[in-house]
All heavy atoms as TSV, in Angstrom:
chain	resi	resn	atom	element	x	y	z
A	1	MET	N	N	-0.426	-39.233	1.766
A	1	MET	CA	C	-1.667	-38.864	2.412
A	1	MET	C	C	-2.513	-38.082	1.422
A	1	MET	O	O	-2.027	-37.239	0.703
A	1	MET	CB	C	-1.373	-37.999	3.638
A	1	MET	CG	C	-2.623	-37.407	4.240
A	1	MET	SD	S	-2.305	-36.368	5.670
A	1	MET	CE	C	-1.733	-34.888	4.898
A	2	ALA	N	N	-3.802	-38.381	1.431
A	2	ALA	CA	C	-4.712	-37.673	0.540
A	2	ALA	C	C	-6.028	-37.406	1.257
A	2	ALA	O	O	-6.573	-38.289	1.910
A	2	ALA	CB	C	-4.956	-38.486	-0.712
A	3	ILE	N	N	-6.482	-36.184	1.139
A	3	ILE	CA	C	-7.811	-35.825	1.620
A	3	ILE	C	C	-8.691	-35.686	0.385
A	3	ILE	O	O	-8.400	-34.886	-0.508
A	3	ILE	CB	C	-7.792	-34.495	2.413
A	3	ILE	CG1	C	-6.856	-34.573	3.608
A	3	ILE	CG2	C	-9.215	-34.110	2.820
A	3	ILE	CD1	C	-7.292	-35.522	4.711
A	4	ILE	N	N	-9.729	-36.474	0.328
A	4	ILE	CA	C	-10.651	-36.465	-0.806
A	4	ILE	C	C	-11.875	-35.654	-0.407
A	4	ILE	O	O	-12.431	-35.834	0.677
A	4	ILE	CB	C	-11.086	-37.906	-1.176
A	4	ILE	CG1	C	-9.869	-38.804	-1.394
A	4	ILE	CG2	C	-12.005	-37.885	-2.386
A	4	ILE	CD1	C	-8.949	-38.371	-2.489
A	5	ILE	N	N	-12.302	-34.778	-1.288
A	5	ILE	CA	C	-13.477	-33.946	-1.032
A	5	ILE	C	C	-14.660	-34.559	-1.755
A	5	ILE	O	O	-14.625	-34.750	-2.977
A	5	ILE	CB	C	-13.218	-32.500	-1.474
A	5	ILE	CG1	C	-12.008	-31.996	-0.716
A	5	ILE	CG2	C	-14.453	-31.644	-1.248
A	5	ILE	CD1	C	-11.622	-30.597	-0.901
A	6	ARG	N	N	-15.690	-34.877	-1.003
A	6	ARG	CA	C	-16.880	-35.558	-1.521
A	6	ARG	C	C	-18.080	-34.620	-1.629
A	6	ARG	O	O	-19.218	-35.045	-1.517
A	6	ARG	CB	C	-17.245	-36.733	-0.610
A	6	ARG	CG	C	-16.152	-37.755	-0.451
A	6	ARG	CD	C	-15.984	-38.554	-1.692
A	6	ARG	NE	N	-15.016	-39.631	-1.475
A	6	ARG	CZ	C	-14.421	-40.260	-2.445
A	6	ARG	NH1	N	-14.677	-39.938	-3.680
A	6	ARG	NH2	N	-13.564	-41.212	-2.180
A	7	LEU	N	N	-17.823	-33.346	-1.860
A	7	LEU	CA	C	-18.899	-32.368	-1.935
A	7	LEU	C	C	-19.870	-32.687	-3.065
A	7	LEU	O	O	-21.082	-32.533	-2.904
A	7	LEU	CB	C	-18.321	-30.962	-2.096
A	7	LEU	CG	C	-19.309	-29.804	-2.064
A	7	LEU	CD1	C	-20.126	-29.798	-0.778
A	7	LEU	CD2	C	-18.582	-28.483	-2.240
A	8	ASP	N	N	-19.359	-33.154	-4.182
A	8	ASP	CA	C	-20.235	-33.480	-5.308
A	8	ASP	C	C	-21.235	-34.573	-4.954
A	8	ASP	O	O	-22.401	-34.512	-5.348
A	8	ASP	CB	C	-19.418	-33.870	-6.538
A	8	ASP	CG	C	-18.424	-34.985	-6.294
A	8	ASP	OD1	O	-18.129	-35.290	-5.119
A	8	ASP	OD2	O	-17.914	-35.545	-7.286
A	9	ARG	N	N	-20.801	-35.546	-4.175
A	9	ARG	CA	C	-21.686	-36.647	-3.772
A	9	ARG	C	C	-22.796	-36.142	-2.848
A	9	ARG	O	O	-23.969	-36.514	-3.014
A	9	ARG	CB	C	-20.870	-37.740	-3.090
A	9	ARG	CG	C	-21.688	-38.950	-2.696
A	9	ARG	CD	C	-20.823	-40.065	-2.194
A	9	ARG	NE	N	-20.046	-39.640	-1.034
A	9	ARG	CZ	C	-19.106	-40.365	-0.465
A	9	ARG	NH1	N	-18.794	-41.547	-0.951
A	9	ARG	NH2	N	-18.463	-39.925	0.583
A	10	ILE	N	N	-22.434	-35.278	-1.904
A	10	ILE	CA	C	-23.427	-34.735	-0.970
A	10	ILE	C	C	-24.419	-33.852	-1.717
A	10	ILE	O	O	-25.626	-33.911	-1.467
A	10	ILE	CB	C	-22.739	-33.941	0.161
A	10	ILE	CG1	C	-21.794	-34.833	0.954
A	10	ILE	CG2	C	-23.762	-33.289	1.072
A	10	ILE	CD1	C	-22.458	-35.990	1.649
A	11	LEU	N	N	-23.919	-33.039	-2.641
A	11	LEU	CA	C	-24.816	-32.189	-3.434
A	11	LEU	C	C	-25.794	-33.041	-4.239
A	11	LEU	O	O	-26.983	-32.722	-4.316
A	11	LEU	CB	C	-24.013	-31.289	-4.370
A	11	LEU	CG	C	-23.301	-30.111	-3.716
A	11	LEU	CD1	C	-22.347	-29.453	-4.709
A	11	LEU	CD2	C	-24.286	-29.108	-3.165
A	12	ALA	N	N	-25.325	-34.124	-4.823
A	12	ALA	CA	C	-26.207	-35.010	-5.589
A	12	ALA	C	C	-27.249	-35.658	-4.676
A	12	ALA	O	O	-28.433	-35.729	-5.035
A	12	ALA	CB	C	-25.397	-36.083	-6.304
A	13	ASP	N	N	-26.822	-36.098	-3.498
A	13	ASP	CA	C	-27.758	-36.700	-2.543
A	13	ASP	C	C	-28.847	-35.720	-2.127
A	13	ASP	O	O	-29.997	-36.104	-1.933
A	13	ASP	CB	C	-27.028	-37.192	-1.295
A	13	ASP	CG	C	-26.161	-38.412	-1.556
A	13	ASP	OD1	O	-26.300	-39.042	-2.627
A	13	ASP	OD2	O	-25.329	-38.733	-0.684
A	14	LYS	N	N	-28.468	-34.457	-1.978
A	14	LYS	CA	C	-29.404	-33.416	-1.543
A	14	LYS	C	C	-30.144	-32.779	-2.717
A	14	LYS	O	O	-30.970	-31.901	-2.526
A	14	LYS	CB	C	-28.678	-32.319	-0.762
A	14	LYS	CG	C	-27.931	-32.811	0.456
A	14	LYS	CD	C	-28.867	-33.198	1.560
A	14	LYS	CE	C	-28.062	-33.614	2.792
A	14	LYS	NZ	N	-28.890	-33.880	3.937
A	15	LYS	N	N	-29.802	-33.226	-3.942
A	15	LYS	CA	C	-30.392	-32.674	-5.164
A	15	LYS	C	C	-30.245	-31.154	-5.211
A	15	LYS	O	O	-31.192	-30.418	-5.464
A	15	LYS	CB	C	-31.856	-33.085	-5.297
A	15	LYS	CG	C	-32.049	-34.576	-5.455
A	15	LYS	CD	C	-33.500	-34.946	-5.527
A	15	LYS	CE	C	-33.769	-36.389	-5.796
A	15	LYS	NZ	N	-33.039	-37.372	-5.087
A	16	MET	N	N	-29.024	-30.722	-4.951
A	16	MET	CA	C	-28.719	-29.294	-4.920
A	16	MET	C	C	-27.599	-28.999	-5.908
A	16	MET	O	O	-26.684	-29.794	-6.069
A	16	MET	CB	C	-28.303	-28.886	-3.510
A	16	MET	CG	C	-28.104	-27.430	-3.304
A	16	MET	SD	S	-27.697	-27.087	-1.566
A	16	MET	CE	C	-28.508	-25.534	-1.354
A	17	LYS	N	N	-27.688	-27.855	-6.568
A	17	LYS	CA	C	-26.655	-27.443	-7.515
A	17	LYS	C	C	-25.594	-26.631	-6.791
A	17	LYS	O	O	-25.864	-25.973	-5.787
A	17	LYS	CB	C	-27.265	-26.615	-8.636
A	17	LYS	CG	C	-28.190	-27.409	-9.518
A	17	LYS	CD	C	-28.706	-26.574	-10.644
A	17	LYS	CE	C	-29.631	-27.404	-11.518
A	17	LYS	NZ	N	-30.171	-26.624	-12.625
A	18	LEU	N	N	-24.392	-26.669	-7.331
A	18	LEU	CA	C	-23.268	-25.941	-6.753
A	18	LEU	C	C	-23.582	-24.444	-6.669
A	18	LEU	O	O	-23.274	-23.800	-5.666
A	18	LEU	CB	C	-22.012	-26.183	-7.598
A	18	LEU	CG	C	-20.712	-25.666	-7.011
A	18	LEU	CD1	C	-20.299	-26.516	-5.819
A	18	LEU	CD2	C	-19.622	-25.659	-8.056
A	19	ASN	N	N	-24.194	-23.907	-7.704
A	19	ASN	CA	C	-24.537	-22.484	-7.714
A	19	ASN	C	C	-25.479	-22.127	-6.565
A	19	ASN	O	O	-25.338	-21.062	-5.952
A	19	ASN	CB	C	-25.189	-22.081	-9.034
A	19	ASN	CG	C	-24.256	-22.206	-10.209
A	19	ASN	OD1	O	-23.040	-22.249	-10.045
A	19	ASN	ND2	N	-24.815	-22.269	-11.400
A	20	ASP	N	N	-26.438	-22.996	-6.291
A	20	ASP	CA	C	-27.395	-22.752	-5.211
A	20	ASP	C	C	-26.703	-22.762	-3.857
A	20	ASP	O	O	-26.995	-21.934	-2.996
A	20	ASP	CB	C	-28.522	-23.786	-5.234
A	20	ASP	CG	C	-29.354	-23.709	-6.511
A	20	ASP	OD1	O	-29.441	-22.603	-7.094
A	20	ASP	OD2	O	-29.900	-24.749	-6.920
A	21	LEU	N	N	-25.783	-23.696	-3.666
A	21	LEU	CA	C	-25.034	-23.762	-2.413
A	21	LEU	C	C	-24.153	-22.523	-2.260
A	21	LEU	O	O	-24.108	-21.928	-1.181
A	21	LEU	CB	C	-24.179	-25.032	-2.347
A	21	LEU	CG	C	-23.317	-25.182	-1.090
A	21	LEU	CD1	C	-24.173	-25.207	0.168
A	21	LEU	CD2	C	-22.457	-26.431	-1.188
A	22	ALA	N	N	-23.483	-22.132	-3.324
A	22	ALA	CA	C	-22.617	-20.948	-3.274
A	22	ALA	C	C	-23.410	-19.718	-2.861
A	22	ALA	O	O	-22.966	-18.929	-2.022
A	22	ALA	CB	C	-21.950	-20.729	-4.629
A	23	GLU	N	N	-24.576	-19.558	-3.430
A	23	GLU	CA	C	-25.424	-18.415	-3.087
A	23	GLU	C	C	-25.912	-18.508	-1.642
A	23	GLU	O	O	-25.915	-17.508	-0.920
A	23	GLU	CB	C	-26.618	-18.354	-4.036
A	23	GLU	CG	C	-27.486	-17.139	-3.846
A	23	GLU	CD	C	-28.608	-17.072	-4.857
A	23	GLU	OE1	O	-28.363	-17.359	-6.046
A	23	GLU	OE2	O	-29.730	-16.739	-4.440
A	24	ALA	N	N	-26.294	-19.695	-1.208
A	24	ALA	CA	C	-26.838	-19.877	0.141
A	24	ALA	C	C	-25.813	-19.594	1.234
A	24	ALA	O	O	-26.165	-19.100	2.303
A	24	ALA	CB	C	-27.393	-21.293	0.296
A	25	ILE	N	N	-24.540	-19.912	0.978
A	25	ILE	CA	C	-23.519	-19.708	2.010
A	25	ILE	C	C	-22.649	-18.484	1.736
A	25	ILE	O	O	-21.678	-18.252	2.442
A	25	ILE	CB	C	-22.644	-20.965	2.206
A	25	ILE	CG1	C	-21.825	-21.275	0.951
A	25	ILE	CG2	C	-23.498	-22.149	2.625
A	25	ILE	CD1	C	-20.802	-22.374	1.161
A	26	ASP	N	N	-23.012	-17.734	0.709
A	26	ASP	CA	C	-22.333	-16.478	0.378
A	26	ASP	C	C	-20.839	-16.674	0.123
A	26	ASP	O	O	-19.986	-16.066	0.763
A	26	ASP	CB	C	-22.554	-15.433	1.475
A	26	ASP	CG	C	-22.214	-14.024	1.023
A	26	ASP	OD1	O	-22.356	-13.752	-0.180
A	26	ASP	OD2	O	-21.784	-13.222	1.859
A	27	ILE	N	N	-20.553	-17.569	-0.812
A	27	ILE	CA	C	-19.179	-17.810	-1.259
A	27	ILE	C	C	-19.207	-17.804	-2.780
A	27	ILE	O	O	-20.228	-18.140	-3.389
A	27	ILE	CB	C	-18.634	-19.151	-0.704
A	27	ILE	CG1	C	-17.143	-19.302	-0.975
A	27	ILE	CG2	C	-19.393	-20.321	-1.238
A	27	ILE	CD1	C	-16.506	-20.520	-0.308
A	28	SER	N	N	-18.116	-17.396	-3.395
A	28	SER	CA	C	-18.123	-17.327	-4.857
A	28	SER	C	C	-18.227	-18.733	-5.449
A	28	SER	O	O	-17.728	-19.712	-4.892
A	28	SER	CB	C	-16.868	-16.632	-5.378
A	28	SER	OG	O	-15.752	-17.475	-5.296
A	29	ASN	N	N	-18.892	-18.800	-6.582
A	29	ASN	CA	C	-19.058	-20.063	-7.276
A	29	ASN	C	C	-17.700	-20.651	-7.664
A	29	ASN	O	O	-17.494	-21.857	-7.593
A	29	ASN	CB	C	-19.936	-19.854	-8.514
A	29	ASN	CG	C	-20.361	-21.150	-9.148
A	29	ASN	OD1	O	-20.631	-22.123	-8.455
A	29	ASN	ND2	N	-20.422	-21.170	-10.459
A	30	VAL	N	N	-16.760	-19.794	-8.030
A	30	VAL	CA	C	-15.416	-20.249	-8.417
A	30	VAL	C	C	-14.707	-20.898	-7.234
A	30	VAL	O	O	-14.129	-21.980	-7.364
A	30	VAL	CB	C	-14.586	-19.073	-8.979
A	30	VAL	CG1	C	-13.143	-19.482	-9.191
A	30	VAL	CG2	C	-15.188	-18.562	-10.270
A	31	ASN	N	N	-14.760	-20.254	-6.070
A	31	ASN	CA	C	-14.106	-20.827	-4.883
A	31	ASN	C	C	-14.736	-22.151	-4.481
A	31	ASN	O	O	-14.035	-23.104	-4.126
A	31	ASN	CB	C	-14.161	-19.846	-3.714
A	31	ASN	CG	C	-13.196	-18.701	-3.882
A	31	ASN	OD1	O	-12.259	-18.775	-4.659
A	31	ASN	ND2	N	-13.425	-17.630	-3.152
A	32	LEU	N	N	-16.056	-22.226	-4.535
A	32	LEU	CA	C	-16.730	-23.471	-4.176
A	32	LEU	C	C	-16.429	-24.560	-5.203
A	32	LEU	O	O	-16.238	-25.722	-4.843
A	32	LEU	CB	C	-18.238	-23.236	-4.050
A	32	LEU	CG	C	-19.018	-24.310	-3.332
A	32	LEU	CD1	C	-18.486	-24.545	-1.919
A	32	LEU	CD2	C	-20.490	-23.961	-3.274
A	33	SER	N	N	-16.352	-24.200	-6.455
A	33	SER	CA	C	-16.000	-25.159	-7.504
A	33	SER	C	C	-14.580	-25.685	-7.304
A	33	SER	O	O	-14.328	-26.885	-7.462
A	33	SER	CB	C	-16.128	-24.503	-8.878
A	33	SER	OG	O	-15.773	-25.404	-9.893
A	34	ASN	N	N	-13.651	-24.789	-6.943
A	34	ASN	CA	C	-12.281	-25.221	-6.664
A	34	ASN	C	C	-12.237	-26.183	-5.483
A	34	ASN	O	O	-11.472	-27.152	-5.488
A	34	ASN	CB	C	-11.379	-24.020	-6.405
A	34	ASN	CG	C	-11.033	-23.271	-7.659
A	34	ASN	OD1	O	-11.108	-23.810	-8.756
A	34	ASN	ND2	N	-10.665	-22.017	-7.517
A	35	LEU	N	N	-13.051	-25.924	-4.481
A	35	LEU	CA	C	-13.126	-26.832	-3.339
A	35	LEU	C	C	-13.668	-28.189	-3.778
A	35	LEU	O	O	-13.112	-29.234	-3.438
A	35	LEU	CB	C	-14.014	-26.222	-2.243
A	35	LEU	CG	C	-14.270	-27.096	-1.035
A	35	LEU	CD1	C	-12.973	-27.383	-0.284
A	35	LEU	CD2	C	-15.270	-26.436	-0.110
A	36	LYS	N	N	-14.728	-28.169	-4.544
A	36	LYS	CA	C	-15.363	-29.414	-5.001
A	36	LYS	C	C	-14.410	-30.276	-5.815
A	36	LYS	O	O	-14.399	-31.499	-5.695
A	36	LYS	CB	C	-16.606	-29.078	-5.826
A	36	LYS	CG	C	-17.379	-30.285	-6.291
A	36	LYS	CD	C	-18.545	-29.862	-7.149
A	36	LYS	CE	C	-18.443	-30.568	-8.462
A	36	LYS	NZ	N	-19.449	-30.236	-9.427
A	37	THR	N	N	-13.577	-29.640	-6.626
A	37	THR	CA	C	-12.670	-30.398	-7.490
A	37	THR	C	C	-11.335	-30.700	-6.830
A	37	THR	O	O	-10.466	-31.323	-7.442
A	37	THR	CB	C	-12.426	-29.642	-8.818
A	37	THR	OG1	O	-11.909	-28.350	-8.526
A	37	THR	CG2	C	-13.697	-29.526	-9.628
A	38	GLY	N	N	-11.165	-30.270	-5.585
A	38	GLY	CA	C	-9.948	-30.581	-4.853
A	38	GLY	C	C	-8.758	-29.723	-5.223
A	38	GLY	O	O	-7.616	-30.101	-4.966
A	39	LYS	N	N	-8.995	-28.567	-5.805
A	39	LYS	CA	C	-7.907	-27.688	-6.224
A	39	LYS	C	C	-7.436	-26.749	-5.122
A	39	LYS	O	O	-6.587	-25.915	-5.360
A	39	LYS	CB	C	-8.341	-26.867	-7.442
A	39	LYS	CG	C	-8.588	-27.708	-8.668
A	39	LYS	CD	C	-9.025	-26.850	-9.831
A	39	LYS	CE	C	-9.299	-27.727	-11.040
A	39	LYS	NZ	N	-9.835	-26.936	-12.153
A	40	VAL	N	N	-7.977	-26.889	-3.941
A	40	VAL	CA	C	-7.587	-26.022	-2.827
A	40	VAL	C	C	-6.686	-26.798	-1.872
A	40	VAL	O	O	-6.731	-28.017	-1.804
A	40	VAL	CB	C	-8.823	-25.476	-2.068
A	40	VAL	CG1	C	-9.650	-24.590	-2.966
A	40	VAL	CG2	C	-9.657	-26.592	-1.496
A	41	LYS	N	N	-5.873	-26.067	-1.139
A	41	LYS	CA	C	-4.964	-26.674	-0.163
A	41	LYS	C	C	-5.479	-26.510	1.261
A	41	LYS	O	O	-4.946	-27.116	2.182
A	41	LYS	CB	C	-3.572	-26.041	-0.268
A	41	LYS	CG	C	-2.918	-26.283	-1.600
A	41	LYS	CD	C	-2.556	-27.728	-1.750
A	41	LYS	CE	C	-1.886	-27.972	-3.095
A	41	LYS	NZ	N	-1.712	-29.358	-3.392
A	42	ALA	N	N	-6.499	-25.668	1.447
A	42	ALA	CA	C	-7.025	-25.410	2.784
A	42	ALA	C	C	-8.486	-25.005	2.690
A	42	ALA	O	O	-8.954	-24.591	1.627
A	42	ALA	CB	C	-6.229	-24.299	3.459
A	43	ILE	N	N	-9.177	-25.150	3.799
A	43	ILE	CA	C	-10.558	-24.698	3.903
A	43	ILE	C	C	-10.736	-24.065	5.281
A	43	ILE	O	O	-10.239	-24.602	6.275
A	43	ILE	CB	C	-11.580	-25.840	3.670
A	43	ILE	CG1	C	-13.009	-25.311	3.737
A	43	ILE	CG2	C	-11.344	-26.995	4.610
A	43	ILE	CD1	C	-14.052	-26.329	3.316
A	44	ARG	N	N	-11.392	-22.953	5.321
A	44	ARG	CA	C	-11.675	-22.308	6.601
A	44	ARG	C	C	-12.766	-23.089	7.328
A	44	ARG	O	O	-13.698	-23.592	6.704
A	44	ARG	CB	C	-12.153	-20.880	6.386
A	44	ARG	CG	C	-11.099	-19.959	5.901
A	44	ARG	CD	C	-11.637	-18.544	5.844
A	44	ARG	NE	N	-10.565	-17.653	5.480
A	44	ARG	CZ	C	-10.725	-16.550	4.796
A	44	ARG	NH1	N	-11.937	-16.177	4.411
A	44	ARG	NH2	N	-9.688	-15.794	4.507
A	45	PHE	N	N	-12.622	-23.151	8.638
A	45	PHE	CA	C	-13.653	-23.821	9.430
A	45	PHE	C	C	-14.994	-23.132	9.263
A	45	PHE	O	O	-16.039	-23.791	9.254
A	45	PHE	CB	C	-13.278	-23.874	10.915
A	45	PHE	CG	C	-12.273	-24.953	11.226
A	45	PHE	CD1	C	-11.119	-24.641	11.912
A	45	PHE	CD2	C	-12.476	-26.258	10.844
A	45	PHE	CE1	C	-10.185	-25.623	12.218
A	45	PHE	CE2	C	-11.553	-27.248	11.134
A	45	PHE	CZ	C	-10.401	-26.929	11.827
A	46	SER	N	N	-14.999	-21.823	9.106
A	46	SER	CA	C	-16.264	-21.097	8.920
A	46	SER	C	C	-16.942	-21.514	7.615
A	46	SER	O	O	-18.174	-21.641	7.564
A	46	SER	CB	C	-16.036	-19.589	8.957
A	46	SER	OG	O	-15.141	-19.188	7.939
A	47	THR	N	N	-16.154	-21.764	6.571
A	47	THR	CA	C	-16.715	-22.230	5.303
A	47	THR	C	C	-17.244	-23.648	5.447
A	47	THR	O	O	-18.350	-23.957	4.992
A	47	THR	CB	C	-15.652	-22.181	4.189
A	47	THR	OG1	O	-15.180	-20.839	4.066
A	47	THR	CG2	C	-16.209	-22.652	2.869
A	48	LEU	N	N	-16.469	-24.500	6.093
A	48	LEU	CA	C	-16.900	-25.879	6.323
A	48	LEU	C	C	-18.173	-25.908	7.160
A	48	LEU	O	O	-19.107	-26.666	6.872
A	48	LEU	CB	C	-15.785	-26.675	6.999
A	48	LEU	CG	C	-16.026	-28.159	7.224
A	48	LEU	CD1	C	-16.310	-28.886	5.917
A	48	LEU	CD2	C	-14.829	-28.775	7.935
A	49	GLU	N	N	-18.226	-25.064	8.175
A	49	GLU	CA	C	-19.415	-24.989	9.018
A	49	GLU	C	C	-20.632	-24.547	8.206
A	49	GLU	O	O	-21.713	-25.127	8.333
A	49	GLU	CB	C	-19.182	-24.018	10.167
A	49	GLU	CG	C	-20.376	-23.873	11.078
A	49	GLU	CD	C	-20.143	-22.864	12.200
A	49	GLU	OE1	O	-19.110	-22.171	12.205
A	49	GLU	OE2	O	-21.024	-22.784	13.067
A	50	ALA	N	N	-20.467	-23.539	7.356
A	50	ALA	CA	C	-21.580	-23.049	6.544
A	50	ALA	C	C	-22.075	-24.123	5.576
A	50	ALA	O	O	-23.289	-24.290	5.394
A	50	ALA	CB	C	-21.152	-21.800	5.777
A	51	ILE	N	N	-21.151	-24.857	4.977
A	51	ILE	CA	C	-21.529	-25.945	4.062
A	51	ILE	C	C	-22.308	-27.020	4.818
A	51	ILE	O	O	-23.366	-27.465	4.374
A	51	ILE	CB	C	-20.285	-26.548	3.386
A	51	ILE	CG1	C	-19.669	-25.554	2.411
A	51	ILE	CG2	C	-20.637	-27.850	2.659
A	51	ILE	CD1	C	-18.299	-25.959	1.872
A	52	CYS	N	N	-21.789	-27.428	5.967
A	52	CYS	CA	C	-22.453	-28.471	6.760
A	52	CYS	C	C	-23.831	-28.020	7.237
A	52	CYS	O	O	-24.783	-28.805	7.243
A	52	CYS	CB	C	-21.587	-28.875	7.949
A	52	CYS	SG	S	-20.121	-29.811	7.469
A	53	GLN	N	N	-23.928	-26.762	7.621
A	53	GLN	CA	C	-25.216	-26.247	8.083
A	53	GLN	C	C	-26.225	-26.245	6.939
A	53	GLN	O	O	-27.361	-26.686	7.111
A	53	GLN	CB	C	-25.047	-24.839	8.638
A	53	GLN	CG	C	-26.312	-24.274	9.225
A	53	GLN	CD	C	-26.080	-22.927	9.898
A	53	GLN	OE1	O	-24.968	-22.401	9.891
A	53	GLN	NE2	N	-27.116	-22.379	10.476
A	54	GLU	N	N	-25.815	-25.776	5.788
A	54	GLU	CA	C	-26.729	-25.688	4.644
A	54	GLU	C	C	-27.129	-27.066	4.126
A	54	GLU	O	O	-28.277	-27.282	3.741
A	54	GLU	CB	C	-26.087	-24.873	3.522
A	54	GLU	CG	C	-27.007	-24.588	2.369
A	54	GLU	CD	C	-28.224	-23.738	2.723
A	54	GLU	OE1	O	-28.135	-22.876	3.617
A	54	GLU	OE2	O	-29.272	-23.949	2.082
A	55	LEU	N	N	-26.187	-28.013	4.121
A	55	LEU	CA	C	-26.459	-29.350	3.598
A	55	LEU	C	C	-26.921	-30.330	4.677
A	55	LEU	O	O	-27.188	-31.491	4.372
A	55	LEU	CB	C	-25.214	-29.897	2.892
A	55	LEU	CG	C	-24.763	-29.117	1.657
A	55	LEU	CD1	C	-23.489	-29.725	1.093
A	55	LEU	CD2	C	-25.846	-29.084	0.605
A	56	ASN	N	N	-26.965	-29.850	5.922
A	56	ASN	CA	C	-27.385	-30.691	7.044
A	56	ASN	C	C	-26.568	-31.985	7.072
A	56	ASN	O	O	-27.115	-33.092	7.008
A	56	ASN	CB	C	-28.887	-30.989	6.979
A	56	ASN	CG	C	-29.388	-31.597	8.266
A	56	ASN	OD1	O	-28.847	-31.342	9.339
A	56	ASN	ND2	N	-30.415	-32.419	8.172
A	57	CYS	N	N	-25.245	-31.814	7.138
A	57	CYS	CA	C	-24.351	-32.968	7.142
A	57	CYS	C	C	-23.205	-32.723	8.119
A	57	CYS	O	O	-23.122	-31.667	8.736
A	57	CYS	CB	C	-23.807	-33.222	5.735
A	57	CYS	SG	S	-22.733	-31.918	5.101
A	58	GLN	N	N	-22.332	-33.681	8.234
A	58	GLN	CA	C	-21.165	-33.606	9.100
A	58	GLN	C	C	-19.918	-33.401	8.230
A	58	GLN	O	O	-19.909	-33.797	7.058
A	58	GLN	CB	C	-21.007	-34.906	9.900
A	58	GLN	CG	C	-22.122	-35.143	10.897
A	58	GLN	CD	C	-22.099	-34.117	12.014
A	58	GLN	OE1	O	-21.039	-33.793	12.549
A	58	GLN	NE2	N	-23.260	-33.581	12.353
A	59	PRO	N	N	-18.839	-32.825	8.784
A	59	PRO	CA	C	-17.608	-32.659	8.009
A	59	PRO	C	C	-17.110	-33.984	7.413
A	59	PRO	O	O	-16.588	-34.013	6.297
A	59	PRO	CB	C	-16.612	-32.092	9.021
A	59	PRO	CG	C	-17.463	-31.364	10.000
A	59	PRO	CD	C	-18.728	-32.180	10.106
A	60	GLY	N	N	-17.287	-35.065	8.141
A	60	GLY	CA	C	-16.862	-36.373	7.647
A	60	GLY	C	C	-17.648	-36.859	6.440
A	60	GLY	O	O	-17.211	-37.761	5.729
A	61	ASP	N	N	-18.809	-36.263	6.194
A	61	ASP	CA	C	-19.573	-36.598	4.991
A	61	ASP	C	C	-18.951	-35.952	3.759
A	61	ASP	O	O	-19.136	-36.426	2.643
A	61	ASP	CB	C	-21.021	-36.109	5.119
A	61	ASP	CG	C	-21.772	-36.772	6.261
A	61	ASP	OD1	O	-21.450	-37.935	6.596
A	61	ASP	OD2	O	-22.680	-36.132	6.817
A	62	ILE	N	N	-18.196	-34.875	3.978
A	62	ILE	CA	C	-17.609	-34.110	2.887
A	62	ILE	C	C	-16.139	-34.462	2.671
A	62	ILE	O	O	-15.667	-34.518	1.547
A	62	ILE	CB	C	-17.741	-32.593	3.166
A	62	ILE	CG1	C	-19.209	-32.224	3.249
A	62	ILE	CG2	C	-17.025	-31.772	2.109
A	62	ILE	CD1	C	-19.449	-30.820	3.753
A	63	LEU	N	N	-15.419	-34.698	3.766
A	63	LEU	CA	C	-13.985	-34.958	3.701
A	63	LEU	C	C	-13.691	-36.422	4.007
A	63	LEU	O	O	-14.246	-36.981	4.948
A	63	LEU	CB	C	-13.246	-34.075	4.711
A	63	LEU	CG	C	-13.476	-32.572	4.574
A	63	LEU	CD1	C	-12.828	-31.855	5.737
A	63	LEU	CD2	C	-12.947	-32.057	3.262
A	64	GLU	N	N	-12.783	-36.999	3.241
A	64	GLU	CA	C	-12.373	-38.394	3.464
A	64	GLU	C	C	-10.854	-38.476	3.410
A	64	GLU	O	O	-10.221	-37.901	2.526
A	64	GLU	CB	C	-12.996	-39.280	2.383
A	64	GLU	CG	C	-12.670	-40.749	2.548
A	64	GLU	CD	C	-13.312	-41.587	1.463
A	64	GLU	OE1	O	-14.222	-41.122	0.764
A	64	GLU	OE2	O	-12.889	-42.741	1.307
A	65	TYR	N	N	-10.284	-39.185	4.355
A	65	TYR	CA	C	-8.829	-39.368	4.421
A	65	TYR	C	C	-8.463	-40.717	3.832
A	65	TYR	O	O	-9.017	-41.747	4.211
A	65	TYR	CB	C	-8.360	-39.278	5.876
A	65	TYR	CG	C	-6.929	-39.716	6.058
A	65	TYR	CD1	C	-5.881	-38.935	5.601
A	65	TYR	CD2	C	-6.639	-40.923	6.680
A	65	TYR	CE1	C	-4.564	-39.338	5.770
A	65	TYR	CE2	C	-5.330	-41.341	6.849
A	65	TYR	CZ	C	-4.302	-40.553	6.391
A	65	TYR	OH	O	-3.004	-40.957	6.555
A	66	LEU	N	N	-7.540	-40.704	2.884
A	66	LEU	CA	C	-7.004	-41.940	2.315
A	66	LEU	C	C	-5.511	-41.967	2.568
A	66	LEU	O	O	-4.760	-41.150	2.029
A	66	LEU	CB	C	-7.268	-42.009	0.801
A	66	LEU	CG	C	-8.722	-42.128	0.373
A	66	LEU	CD1	C	-8.825	-42.099	-1.143
A	66	LEU	CD2	C	-9.337	-43.398	0.911
A	67	PRO	N	N	-5.028	-42.903	3.407
A	67	PRO	CA	C	-3.597	-42.964	3.698
A	67	PRO	C	C	-2.811	-43.474	2.489
A	67	PRO	O	O	-3.345	-44.178	1.638
A	67	PRO	CB	C	-3.514	-43.963	4.856
A	67	PRO	CG	C	-4.744	-44.778	4.759
A	67	PRO	CD	C	-5.794	-43.915	4.123
A	68	ASP	N	N	-1.542	-43.090	2.441
A	68	ASP	CA	C	-0.652	-43.601	1.402
A	68	ASP	C	C	-0.377	-45.066	1.663
A	68	ASP	O	O	-0.272	-45.510	2.802
A	68	ASP	CB	C	0.686	-42.849	1.399
A	68	ASP	CG	C	0.527	-41.423	0.925
A	68	ASP	OD1	O	-0.426	-41.135	0.178
A	68	ASP	OD2	O	1.350	-40.578	1.315
A	69	ASN	N	N	-0.239	-45.823	0.613
A	69	ASN	CA	C	0.080	-47.250	0.759
A	69	ASN	C	C	1.544	-47.485	0.536
A	69	ASN	O	O	2.240	-46.928	-0.165
A	69	ASN	CB	C	-0.733	-48.093	-0.213
A	69	ASN	CG	C	-2.192	-48.121	0.199
A	69	ASN	OD1	O	-2.529	-47.930	1.355
A	69	ASN	ND2	N	-3.062	-48.353	-0.764
């Protein structure tokens, strides 16, 4: 099972930089970068909500499930 994080794609679509998003949702740039690169094992719903609110998107736009074959 794999959860793929598509934050980079949404940021590109919205023409927004990671630093700008980090500042807007009051999260450290390092933590947001770790999320973007998939180096995290969990995400708080409050963080996911803040990202979705700022980017005007749904959680499914950011997270993708790929089953094992």
